[in-house]
N, CA, C and O atoms as a printed pandas DataFrame, in Angstrom:
     atom_number atom_name residue_name chain_id  residue_number  x_coord  y_coord  z_coord
0              1         N          MET        A               1  165.397   53.954   68.538
1              2        CA          MET        A               1  166.766   54.118   68.982
2              3         C          MET        A               1  167.688   54.338   67.804
3              4         O          MET        A               1  168.586   55.179   67.851
4              5         N          SER        A               2  167.461   53.577   66.749
5              6        CA          SER        A               2  168.374   53.669   65.612
6              7         C          SER        A               2  168.315   55.032   64.927
7              8         O          SER        A               2  169.296   55.453   64.314
8              9         N          GLN        A               3  167.187   55.724   65.020
9             10        CA          GLN        A               3  167.053   57.008   64.335
10            11         C          GLN        A               3  167.607   58.180   65.122
11            12         O          GLN        A               3  168.135   59.117   64.522
12            13         N          ILE        A               4  167.506   58.162   66.440
13            14        CA          ILE        A               4  167.959   59.332   67.205
14            15         C          ILE        A               4  169.063   59.026   68.207
15            16         O          ILE        A               4  169.670   59.948   68.751
16            17         N          GLY        A               5  169.332   57.751   68.460
17            18        CA          GLY        A               5  170.302   57.373   69.482
18            19         C          GLY        A               5  171.704   57.890   69.262
19            20         O          GLY        A               5  172.417   58.167   70.226
20            21         N          GLY        A               6  172.114   58.025   68.021
21            22        CA          GLY        A               6  173.478   58.443   67.736
22            23         C          GLY        A               6  173.636   59.894   67.318
23            24         O          GLY        A               6  174.730   60.312   66.941
24            25         N          LEU        A               7  172.561   60.668   67.379
25            26        CA          LEU        A               7  172.653   62.072   66.972
26            27         C          LEU        A               7  173.509   62.874   67.942
27            28         O          LEU        A               7  173.615   62.528   69.118
28            29         N          ARG        A               8  174.117   63.943   67.446
29            30        CA          ARG        A               8  174.984   64.791   68.260
30            31         C          ARG        A               8  174.246   65.993   68.848
31            32         O          ARG        A               8  174.862   66.831   69.505
32            33         N          HIS        A               9  172.950   66.086   68.622
33            34        CA          HIS        A               9  172.115   67.126   69.217
34            35         C          HIS        A               9  170.838   66.457   69.712
35            36         O          HIS        A               9  170.455   65.398   69.215
36            37         N          GLU        A              10  170.184   67.071   70.686
37            38        CA          GLU        A              10  168.972   66.480   71.237
38            39         C          GLU        A              10  167.785   66.705   70.325
39            40         O          GLU        A              10  167.612   67.774   69.740
40            41         N          VAL        A              11  166.972   65.666   70.222
41            42        CA          VAL        A              11  165.740   65.701   69.443
42            43         C          VAL        A              11  164.647   65.093   70.312
43            44         O          VAL        A              11  164.872   64.109   71.016
44            45         N          VAL        A              12  163.469   65.685   70.253
45            46        CA          VAL        A              12  162.311   65.168   70.972
46            47         C          VAL        A              12  161.319   64.634   69.956
47            48         O          VAL        A              12  161.032   65.287   68.954
48            49         N          VAL        A              13  160.794   63.435   70.220
49            50        CA          VAL        A              13  159.795   62.818   69.366
50            51         C          VAL        A              13  158.589   62.494   70.244
51            52         O          VAL        A              13  158.732   61.955   71.341
52            53         N          ALA        A              14  157.404   62.830   69.748
53            54        CA          ALA        A              14  156.172   62.498   70.461
54            55         C          ALA        A              14  155.400   61.478   69.636
55            56         O          ALA        A              14  155.123   61.697   68.457
56            57         N          LEU        A              15  155.059   60.375   70.263
57            58        CA          LEU        A              15  154.247   59.346   69.629
58            59         C          LEU        A              15  152.834   59.499   70.179
59            60         O          LEU        A              15  152.624   59.424   71.389
60            61         N          LEU        A              16  151.874   59.712   69.296
61            62        CA          LEU        A              16  150.493   59.953   69.717
62            63         C          LEU        A              16  149.620   58.762   69.348
63            64         O          LEU        A              16  149.712   58.225   68.244
64            65         N          PHE        A              17  148.776   58.359   70.287
65            66        CA          PHE        A              17  147.949   57.166   70.134
66            67         C          PHE        A              17  146.471   57.505   70.250
67            68         O          PHE        A              17  146.091   58.462   70.924
68            69         N          ASP        A              18  145.636   56.703   69.579
69            70        CA          ASP        A              18  144.200   56.906   69.692
70            71         C          ASP        A              18  143.651   56.117   70.876
71            72         O          ASP        A              18  144.407   55.478   71.607
72            73         N          VAL        A              19  142.355   56.163   71.057
73            74        CA          VAL        A              19  141.709   55.531   72.206
74            75         C          VAL        A              19  141.908   54.015   72.225
75            76         O          VAL        A              19  141.808   53.397   73.285
76            77         N          ARG        A              20  142.187   53.409   71.070
77            78        CA          ARG        A              20  142.424   51.959   70.989
78            79         C          ARG        A              20  143.879   51.590   71.189
79            80         O          ARG        A              20  144.231   50.410   71.180
80            81         N          GLY        A              21  144.741   52.606   71.373
81            82        CA          GLY        A              21  146.164   52.345   71.555
82            83         C          GLY        A              21  146.927   52.207   70.257
83            84         O          GLY        A              21  148.055   51.714   70.245
84            85         N          ILE        A              22  146.326   52.637   69.170
85            86        CA          ILE        A              22  146.973   52.561   67.860
86            87         C          ILE        A              22  147.718   53.870   67.607
87            88         O          ILE        A              22  147.187   54.955   67.846
88            89         N          LEU        A              23  148.952   53.755   67.121
89            90        CA          LEU        A              23  149.754   54.929   66.818
90            91         C          LEU        A              23  149.068   55.750   65.730
91            92         O          LEU        A              23  148.783   55.248   64.642
92            93         N          VAL        A              24  148.807   57.026   66.042
93            94        CA          VAL        A              24  148.148   57.927   65.108
94            95         C          VAL        A              24  149.176   58.713   64.306
95            96         O          VAL        A              24  149.057   58.848   63.088
96            97         N          THR        A              25  150.191   59.234   65.005
97            98        CA          THR        A              25  151.217   60.011   64.329
98            99         C          THR        A              25  152.473   60.071   65.185
99           100         O          THR        A              25  152.442   59.847   66.395
100          101         N          CYS        A              26  153.556   60.376   64.530
101          102        CA          CYS        A              26  154.846   60.536   65.182
102          103         C          CYS        A              26  155.319   61.947   64.862
103          104         O          CYS        A              26  155.506   62.295   63.696
104          105         N          LEU        A              27  155.512   62.757   65.897
105          106        CA          LEU        A              27  155.919   64.143   65.709
106          107         C          LEU        A              27  157.373   64.312   66.092
107          108         O          LEU        A              27  157.782   63.939   67.191
108          109         N          SER        A              28  158.144   64.868   65.195
109          110        CA          SER        A              28  159.519   65.210   65.520
110          111         C          SER        A              28  159.497   66.623   66.059
111          112         O          SER        A              28  159.040   67.550   65.391
112          113         N          GLY        A              29  159.994   66.777   67.276
113          114        CA          GLY        A              29  159.873   68.056   67.947
114          115         C          GLY        A              29  161.119   68.883   67.887
115          116         O          GLY        A              29  161.864   68.872   66.907
116          117         N          SER        A              30  161.322   69.590   68.947
117          118        CA          SER        A              30  162.417   70.548   69.053
118          119         C          SER        A              30  163.760   69.883   68.857
119          120         O          SER        A              30  163.986   68.746   69.272
120          121         N          GLU        A              31  164.625   70.610   68.227
121          122        CA          GLU        A              31  166.010   70.180   68.138
122          123         C          GLU        A              31  166.827   71.162   68.957
123          124         O          GLU        A              31  166.557   72.363   68.945
124          125         N          GLY        A              32  167.800   70.669   69.651
125          126        CA          GLY        A              32  168.584   71.534   70.511
126          127         C          GLY        A              32  170.067   71.387   70.272
127          128         O          GLY        A              32  170.499   70.883   69.235
128          129         N          THR        A              33  170.827   71.826   71.226
129          130        CA          THR        A              33  172.272   71.719   71.167
130          131         C          THR        A              33  172.672   70.334   71.641
131          132         O          THR        A              33  171.821   69.464   71.827
132          133         N          SER        A              34  173.948   70.133   71.832
133          134        CA          SER        A              34  174.413   68.829   72.297
134          135         C          SER        A              34  174.052   68.600   73.760
135          136         O          SER        A              34  174.119   67.466   74.234
136          137         N          ALA        A              35  173.672   69.650   74.487
137          138        CA          ALA        A              35  173.424   69.501   75.920
138          139         C          ALA        A              35  171.987   69.755   76.342
139          140         O          ALA        A              35  171.622   69.427   77.471
140          141         N          SER        A              36  171.157   70.327   75.476
141          142        CA          SER        A              36  169.798   70.616   75.929
142          143         C          SER        A              36  168.844   70.724   74.755
143          144         O          SER        A              36  169.239   70.881   73.600
144          145         N          VAL        A              37  167.582   70.632   75.102
145          146        CA          VAL        A              37  166.538   70.808   74.104
146          147         C          VAL        A              37  165.477   71.698   74.718
147          148         O          VAL        A              37  165.144   71.559   75.895
148          149         N          ARG        A              38  164.962   72.583   73.945
149          150        CA          ARG        A              38  163.916   73.482   74.427
150          151         C          ARG        A              38  162.608   73.046   73.785
151          152         O          ARG        A              38  162.505   72.975   72.560
152          153         N          GLY        A              39  161.620   72.760   74.602
153          154        CA          GLY        A              39  160.336   72.350   74.072
154          155         C          GLY        A              39  159.228   73.232   74.603
155          156         O          GLY        A              39  159.328   73.803   75.689
156          157         N          ARG        A              40  158.188   73.331   73.829
157          158        CA          ARG        A              40  157.014   74.065   74.251
158          159         C          ARG        A              40  155.842   73.110   74.209
159          160         O          ARG        A              40  155.738   72.280   73.306
160          161         N          TYR        A              41  154.956   73.230   75.189
161          162        CA          TYR        A              41  153.834   72.298   75.280
162          163         C          TYR        A              41  152.667   72.682   74.379
163          164         O          TYR        A              41  151.948   71.808   73.895
164          165         N          ARG        A              42  152.473   73.950   74.153
165          166        CA          ARG        A              42  151.311   74.412   73.392
166          167         C          ARG        A              42  151.216   73.777   71.999
167          168         O          ARG        A              42  150.149   73.270   71.652
168          169         N          PRO        A              43  152.283   73.781   71.182
169          170        CA          PRO        A              43  152.179   73.138   69.856
170          171         C          PRO        A              43  151.899   71.631   69.959
171          172         O          PRO        A              43  151.180   71.074   69.130
172          173         N          LEU        A              44  152.461   70.987   70.965
173          174        CA          LEU        A              44  152.209   69.565   71.165
174          175         C          LEU        A              44  150.738   69.329   71.492
175          176         O          LEU        A              44  150.109   68.437   70.923
176          177         N          LEU        A              45  150.193   70.123   72.402
177          178        CA          LEU        A              45  148.782   69.975   72.765
178          179         C          LEU        A              45  147.875   70.237   71.570
179          180         O          LEU        A              45  146.882   69.535   71.379
180          181         N          LYS        A              46  148.207   71.237   70.770
181          182        CA          LYS        A              46  147.401   71.526   69.580
182          183         C          LYS        A              46  147.375   70.315   68.666
183          184         O          LYS        A              46  146.316   69.935   68.165
184          185         N          ARG        A              47  148.533   69.708   68.445
185          186        CA          ARG        A              47  148.602   68.540   67.558
186          187         C          ARG        A              47  147.839   67.353   68.146
187          188         O          ARG        A              47  147.178   66.615   67.416
188          189         N          ILE        A              48  147.930   67.170   69.465
189          190        CA          ILE        A              48  147.185   66.101   70.134
190          191         C          ILE        A              48  145.696   66.265   69.859
191          192         O          ILE        A              48  145.010   65.300   69.522
192          193         N          PHE        A              49  145.198   67.495   70.004
193          194        CA          PHE        A              49  143.780   67.751   69.769
194          195         C          PHE        A              49  143.427   67.638   68.292
195          196         O          PHE        A              49  142.351   67.145   67.954
196          197         N          ASP        A              50  144.318   68.087   67.401
197          198        CA          ASP        A              50  144.062   68.026   65.958
198          199         C          ASP        A              50  143.837   66.605   65.470
199          200         O          ASP        A              50  142.986   66.370   64.612
200          201         N          VAL        A              51  144.600   65.648   66.015
201          202        CA          VAL        A              51  144.471   64.256   65.558
202          203         C          VAL        A              51  143.606   63.424   66.503
203          204         O          VAL        A              51  143.479   62.212   66.331
204          205         N          ASP        A              52  143.009   64.084   67.507
205          206        CA          ASP        A              52  142.146   63.435   68.488
206          207         C          ASP        A              52  142.849   62.288   69.212
207          208         O          ASP        A              52  142.262   61.238   69.472
208          209         N          ALA        A              53  144.123   62.520   69.528
209          210        CA          ALA        A              53  144.896   61.506   70.254
210          211         C          ALA        A              53  144.481   61.475   71.720
211          212         O          ALA        A              53  144.073   62.492   72.282
212          213         N          THR        A              54  144.586   60.312   72.324
213          214        CA          THR        A              54  144.256   60.167   73.740
214          215         C          THR        A              54  145.430   59.627   74.545
215          216         O          THR        A              54  145.328   59.480   75.763
216          217         N          GLY        A              55  146.547   59.330   73.878
217          218        CA          GLY        A              55  147.719   58.805   74.559
218          219         C          GLY        A              55  148.994   59.374   73.974
219          220         O          GLY        A              55  149.040   59.787   72.815
220          221         N          LEU        A              56  150.038   59.387   74.809
221          222        CA          LEU        A              56  151.298   60.027   74.435
222          223         C          LEU        A              56  152.476   59.256   75.009
223          224         O          LEU        A              56  152.455   58.835   76.165
224          225         N          VAL        A              57  153.507   59.077   74.182
225          226        CA          VAL        A              57  154.817   58.624   74.631
226          227         C          VAL        A              57  155.810   59.651   74.116
227          228         O          VAL        A              57  155.822   59.971   72.927
228          229         N          LEU        A              58  156.635   60.162   75.002
229          230        CA          LEU        A              58  157.660   61.123   74.623
230          231         C          LEU        A              58  158.996   60.393   74.575
231          232         O          LEU        A              58  159.275   59.545   75.422
232          233         N          VAL        A              59  159.813   60.720   73.590
233          234        CA          VAL        A              59  161.131   60.110   73.442
234          235         C          VAL        A              59  162.115   61.229   73.133
235          236         O          VAL        A              59  161.845   62.082   72.287
236          237         N          HIS        A              60  163.246   61.227   73.810
237          238        CA          HIS        A              60  164.309   62.151   73.404
238          239         C          HIS        A              60  165.658   61.497   73.649
239          240         O          HIS        A              60  165.777   60.534   74.408
240          241         N          ASN        A              61  166.660   62.038   72.993
241          242        CA          ASN        A              61  167.988   61.440   73.073
242          243         C          ASN        A              61  168.932   62.290   73.915
243          244         O          ASN        A              61  168.716   63.486   74.111
244          245         N          HIS        A              62  169.973   61.645   74.402
245          246        CA          HIS        A              62  171.079   62.306   75.090
246          247         C          HIS        A              62  172.347   62.035   74.297
247          248         O          HIS        A              62  172.870   60.921   74.332
248          249         N          PRO        A              63  172.846   63.028   73.586
249          250        CA          PRO        A              63  174.067   62.835   72.798
250          251         C          PRO        A              63  175.290   62.473   73.638
251          252         O          PRO        A              63  176.279   61.971   73.104
252          253         N          SER        A              64  175.233   62.721   74.932
253          254        CA          SER        A              64  176.361   62.423   75.818
254          255         C          SER        A              64  176.679   60.933   75.894
255          256         O          SER        A              64  177.783   60.539   76.270
256          257         N          GLY        A              65  175.695   60.110   75.530
257          258        CA          GLY        A              65  175.875   58.669   75.645
258          259         C          GLY        A              65  175.336   58.100   76.943
259          260         O          GLY        A              65  175.345   56.884   77.132
260          261         N          ASP        A              66  174.868   58.952   77.839
261          262        CA          ASP        A              66  174.297   58.532   79.120
262          263         C          ASP        A              66  172.789   58.749   79.082
263          264         O          ASP        A              66  172.335   59.891   79.012
264          265         N          PRO        A              67  171.998   57.666   79.127
265          266        CA          PRO        A              67  170.549   57.809   79.040
266          267         C          PRO        A              67  169.878   58.206   80.355
267          268         O          PRO        A              67  168.651   58.277   80.418
268          269         N          SER        A              68  170.645   58.462   81.386
269          270        CA          SER        A              68  170.052   58.842   82.673
270          271         C          SER        A              68  169.314   60.166   82.545
271          272         O          SER        A              68  169.890   61.148   82.078
272          273         N          PRO        A              69  168.042   60.211   82.954
273          274        CA          PRO        A              69  167.289   61.463   82.886
274          275         C          PRO        A              69  167.907   62.525   83.797
275          276         O          PRO        A              69  168.286   62.239   84.932
276          277         N          SER        A              70  168.001   63.735   83.290
277          278        CA          SER        A              70  168.512   64.850   84.083
278          279         C          SER        A              70  167.396   65.382   84.984
279          280         O          SER        A              70  166.231   65.020   84.825
280          281         N          GLU        A              71  167.764   66.236   85.920
281          282        CA          GLU        A              71  166.755   66.875   86.772
282          283         C          GLU        A              71  165.782   67.680   85.921
283          284         O          GLU        A              71  164.582   67.710   86.196
284          285         N          ALA        A              72  166.310   68.338   84.878
285          286        CA          ALA        A              72  165.440   69.111   83.976
286          287         C          ALA        A              72  164.480   68.182   83.228
287          288         O          ALA        A              72  163.318   68.532   83.027
288          289         N          ASP        A              73  164.955   67.001   82.814
289          290        CA          ASP        A              73  164.089   66.018   82.151
290          291         C          ASP        A              73  162.954   65.601   83.080
291          292         O          ASP        A              73  161.794   65.532   82.675
292          293         N          ILE        A              74  163.305   65.328   84.313
293          294        CA          ILE        A              74  162.310   64.872   85.289
294          295         C          ILE        A              74  161.284   65.971   85.557
295          296         O          ILE        A              74  160.081   65.708   85.571
296          297         N          ALA        A              75  161.749   67.180   85.767
297          298        CA          ALA        A              75  160.838   68.297   86.048
298          299         C          ALA        A              75  159.905   68.548   84.863
299          300         O          ALA        A              75  158.701   68.726   85.051
300          301         N          ALA        A              76  160.450   68.563   83.648
301          302        CA          ALA        A              76  159.632   68.801   82.457
302          303         C          ALA        A              76  158.618   67.681   82.254
303          304         O          ALA        A              76  157.481   67.932   81.854
304          305         N          THR        A              77  159.030   66.452   82.528
305          306        CA          THR        A              77  158.139   65.308   82.380
306          307         C          THR        A              77  156.986   65.392   83.365
307          308         O          THR        A              77  155.838   65.132   83.004
308          309         N          ARG        A              78  157.278   65.746   84.584
309          310        CA          ARG        A              78  156.218   65.869   85.593
310          311         C          ARG        A              78  155.269   67.013   85.260
311          312         O          ARG        A              78  154.064   66.909   85.489
312          313         N          GLN        A              79  155.807   68.103   84.721
313          314        CA          GLN        A              79  154.957   69.219   84.323
314          315         C          GLN        A              79  154.044   68.791   83.169
315          316         O          GLN        A              79  152.846   69.077   83.188
316          317         N          LEU        A              80  154.604   68.109   82.167
317          318        CA          LEU        A              80  153.799   67.645   81.051
318          319         C          LEU        A              80  152.774   66.608   81.510
319          320         O          LEU        A              80  151.655   66.580   80.998
320          321         N          ALA        A              81  153.140   65.764   82.459
321          322        CA          ALA        A              81  152.197   64.767   82.984
322          323         C          ALA        A              81  150.993   65.451   83.633
323          324         O          ALA        A              81  149.858   65.004   83.466
324          325         N          ALA        A              82  151.239   66.519   84.362
325          326        CA          ALA        A              82  150.143   67.259   84.999
326          327         C          ALA        A              82  149.231   67.882   83.944
327          328         O          ALA        A              82  148.008   67.856   84.077
328          329         N          ILE        A              83  149.831   68.438   82.903
329          330        CA          ILE        A              83  149.051   69.035   81.816
330          331         C          ILE        A              83  148.239   67.949   81.109
331          332         O          ILE        A              83  147.057   68.137   80.822
332          333         N          ALA        A              84  148.877   66.822   80.833
333          334        CA          ALA        A              84  148.196   65.719   80.143
334          335         C          ALA        A              84  147.000   65.229   80.956
335          336         O          ALA        A              84  145.926   64.996   80.402
336          337         N          ARG        A              85  147.181   65.071   82.260
337          338        CA          ARG        A              85  146.057   64.649   83.114
338          339         C          ARG        A              85  144.918   65.650   83.027
339          340         O          ARG        A              85  143.750   65.266   82.954
340          341         N          ALA        A              86  145.254   66.920   83.034
341          342        CA          ALA        A              86  144.229   67.971   83.017
342          343         C          ALA        A              86  143.403   67.956   81.729
343          344         O          ALA        A              86  142.230   68.331   81.738
344          345         N          VAL        A              87  144.011   67.525   80.630
345          346        CA          VAL        A              87  143.283   67.498   79.354
346          347         C          VAL        A              87  142.906   66.065   78.950
347          348         O          VAL        A              87  142.549   65.811   77.800
348          349         N          GLU        A              88  142.988   65.142   79.901
349          350        CA          GLU        A              88  142.551   63.752   79.736
350          351         C          GLU        A              88  143.311   63.013   78.631
351          352         O          GLU        A              88  142.722   62.299   77.821
352          353         N          VAL        A              89  144.629   63.203   78.621
353          354        CA          VAL        A              89  145.511   62.467   77.712
354          355         C          VAL        A              89  146.398   61.575   78.572
355          356         O          VAL        A              89  147.000   62.043   79.539
356          357         N          GLU        A              90  146.481   60.305   78.228
357          358        CA          GLU        A              90  147.310   59.378   78.984
358          359         C          GLU        A              90  148.775   59.542   78.561
359          360         O          GLU        A              90  149.124   59.328   77.400
360          361         N          PHE        A              91  149.609   59.920   79.506
361          362        CA          PHE        A              91  151.048   60.072   79.256
362          363         C          PHE        A              91  151.685   58.758   79.695
363          364         O          PHE        A              91  151.988   58.565   80.873
364          365         N          PHE        A              92  151.884   57.863   78.737
365          366        CA          PHE        A              92  152.331   56.513   79.046
366          367         C          PHE        A              92  153.763   56.449   79.556
367          368         O          PHE        A              92  154.049   55.762   80.536
368          369         N          ASP        A              93  154.663   57.168   78.886
369          370        CA          ASP        A              93  156.072   57.063   79.267
370          371         C          ASP        A              93  156.879   58.162   78.604
371          372         O          ASP        A              93  156.445   58.785   77.635
372          373         N          HIS        A              94  158.055   58.382   79.148
373          374        CA          HIS        A              94  159.054   59.262   78.545
374          375         C          HIS        A              94  160.333   58.448   78.508
375          376         O          HIS        A              94  160.876   58.076   79.548
376          377         N          LEU        A              95  160.811   58.173   77.301
377          378        CA          LEU        A              95  162.010   57.368   77.113
378          379         C          LEU        A              95  163.179   58.278   76.781
379          380         O          LEU        A              95  163.060   59.197   75.971
380          381         N          VAL        A              96  164.305   58.009   77.415
381          382        CA          VAL        A              96  165.532   58.746   77.125
382          383         C          VAL        A              96  166.492   57.764   76.462
383          384         O          VAL        A              96  166.819   56.718   77.023
384          385         N          ILE        A              97  166.936   58.118   75.260
385          386        CA          ILE        A              97  167.770   57.249   74.433
386          387         C          ILE        A              97  169.187   57.808   74.384
387          388         O          ILE        A              97  169.383   59.016   74.253
388          389         N          ALA        A              98  170.161   56.931   74.488
389          390        CA          ALA        A              98  171.563   57.312   74.285
390          391         C          ALA        A              98  172.244   56.134   73.600
391          392         O          ALA        A              98  172.407   55.069   74.194
392          393         N          GLY        A              99  172.632   56.331   72.364
393          394        CA          GLY        A              99  173.214   55.224   71.611
394          395         C          GLY        A              99  172.215   54.091   71.497
395          396         O          GLY        A              99  171.124   54.272   70.957
396          397         N          ARG        A             100  172.581   52.925   72.002
397          398        CA          ARG        A             100  171.696   51.758   71.977
398          399         C          ARG        A             100  171.060   51.475   73.328
399          400         O          ARG        A             100  170.478   50.412   73.542
400          401         N          MET        A             101  171.178   52.436   74.239
401          402        CA          MET        A             101  170.602   52.274   75.581
402          403         C          MET        A             101  169.393   53.184   75.726
403          404         O          MET        A             101  169.289   54.216   75.064
404          405         N          ALA        A             102  168.482   52.782   76.606
405          406        CA          ALA        A             102  167.290   53.597   76.858
406          407         C          ALA        A             102  166.882   53.464   78.315
407          408         O          ALA        A             102  167.088   52.426   78.943
408          409         N          VAL        A             103  166.301   54.533   78.838
409          410        CA          VAL        A             103  165.730   54.523   80.178
410          411         C          VAL        A             103  164.265   54.912   80.061
411          412         O          VAL        A             103  163.921   55.937   79.472
412          413         N          SER        A             104  163.416   54.080   80.630
413          414        CA          SER        A             104  161.995   54.396   80.744
414          415         C          SER        A             104  161.809   55.161   82.048
415          416         O          SER        A             104  162.074   54.634   83.129
416          417         N          MET        A             105  161.354   56.398   81.943
417          418        CA          MET        A             105  161.144   57.173   83.159
418          419         C          MET        A             105  160.013   56.586   84.000
419          420         O          MET        A             105  160.020   56.720   85.223
420          421         N          ARG        A             106  159.048   55.941   83.359
421          422        CA          ARG        A             106  157.961   55.297   84.114
422          423         C          ARG        A             106  158.526   54.130   84.925
423          424         O          ARG        A             106  158.263   54.022   86.123
424          425         N          ARG        A             107  159.298   53.259   84.277
425          426        CA          ARG        A             107  159.864   52.102   84.986
426          427         C          ARG        A             107  160.838   52.513   86.069
427          428         O          ARG        A             107  160.978   51.828   87.082
428          429         N          ALA        A             108  161.517   53.641   85.852
429          430        CA          ALA        A             108  162.474   54.131   86.843
430          431         C          ALA        A             108  161.778   54.836   88.009
431          432         O          ALA        A             108  162.438   55.279   88.949
432          433         N          GLY        A             109  160.448   54.940   87.950
433          434        CA          GLY        A             109  159.690   55.563   89.034
434          435         C          GLY        A             109  159.790   57.087   89.046
435          436         O          GLY        A             109  159.554   57.717   90.078
436          437         N          LEU        A             110  160.137   57.679   87.911
437          438        CA          LEU        A             110  160.333   59.126   87.851
438          439         C          LEU        A             110  159.093   59.886   87.383
439          440         O          LEU        A             110  159.085   61.116   87.352
440          441         N          MET        A             111  158.056   59.149   87.024
441          442        CA          MET        A             111  156.795   59.778   86.635
442          443         C          MET        A             111  155.796   59.548   87.755
443          444         O          MET        A             111  155.628   58.428   88.237
444          445         N          ILE        A             112  155.147   60.607   88.154
445          446        CA          ILE        A             112  154.165   60.515   89.245
446          447         C          ILE        A             112  152.872   59.922   88.726
447          448         O          ILE        A             112  152.398   60.288   87.651
448          449         N          GLY        A             113  152.294   58.991   89.503
449          450        CA          GLY        A             113  151.009   58.401   89.137
450          451         C          GLY        A             113  151.137   57.392   88.020
451          452         O          GLY        A             113  152.225   57.097   87.526
452          453         N          ARG        A             114  149.984   56.875   87.640
453          454        CA          ARG        A             114  149.917   55.930   86.528
454          455         C          ARG        A             114  149.300   56.636   85.338
455          456         O          ARG        A             114  148.649   57.668   85.503
456          457         N          PRO        A             115  149.492   56.097   84.135
457          458        CA          PRO        A             115  148.914   56.754   82.967
458          459         C          PRO        A             115  147.422   56.977   83.139
459          460         O          PRO        A             115  146.686   56.080   83.550
460          461         N          GLY        A             116  146.986   58.196   82.815
461          462        CA          GLY        A             116  145.571   58.501   82.825
462          463         C          GLY        A             116  144.964   58.667   84.192
463          464         O          GLY        A             116  143.754   58.864   84.305
464          465         N          ARG        A             117  145.762   58.592   85.233
465          466        CA          ARG        A             117  145.234   58.701   86.591
466          467         C          ARG        A             117  145.996   59.735   87.360
467          468         O          ARG        A             117  147.179   59.967   87.111
468          469         N          SER        A             118  145.324   60.357   88.293
469          470        CA          SER        A             118  146.009   61.324   89.143
470          471         C          SER        A             118  146.836   60.571   90.181
471          472         O          SER        A             118  146.709   59.356   90.330
472          473         N          LYS        A             119  147.680   61.305   90.891
473          474        CA          LYS        A             119  148.565   60.651   91.857
474          475         C          LYS        A             119  147.876   60.285   93.162
475          476         O          LYS        A             119  148.505   59.703   94.046
476          477         N          THR        A             120  146.625   60.608   93.297
477          478        CA          THR        A             120  145.900   60.273   94.535
478          479         C          THR        A             120  145.367   58.886   94.508
479          480         O          THR        A             120  144.735   58.449   95.470
């Protein structure tokens, strides 16, 4: 929170974990304007495979000061969750940070299914 919570532009950070749940690497992703961030999944997937990660937590900030996930955040998260399931990567959570506040999309019920499992 302290590193990206107060930024005036959106930043995406991916935390990648190994099979034991140990943090392998922290990737600073796309930077955007004050209202949006554009991300691509292909470079993220390549890095996941390069470090043999099996788990993922995505974090991004909202410069507006409101950590509520947008419809675009929810849609992108669900799309990434489907991709992660397909390549057997556990997508643990997507956190949205604004200042000193955060919303866990998993706790808010905005992510379909449980980590590493399909929605069935």
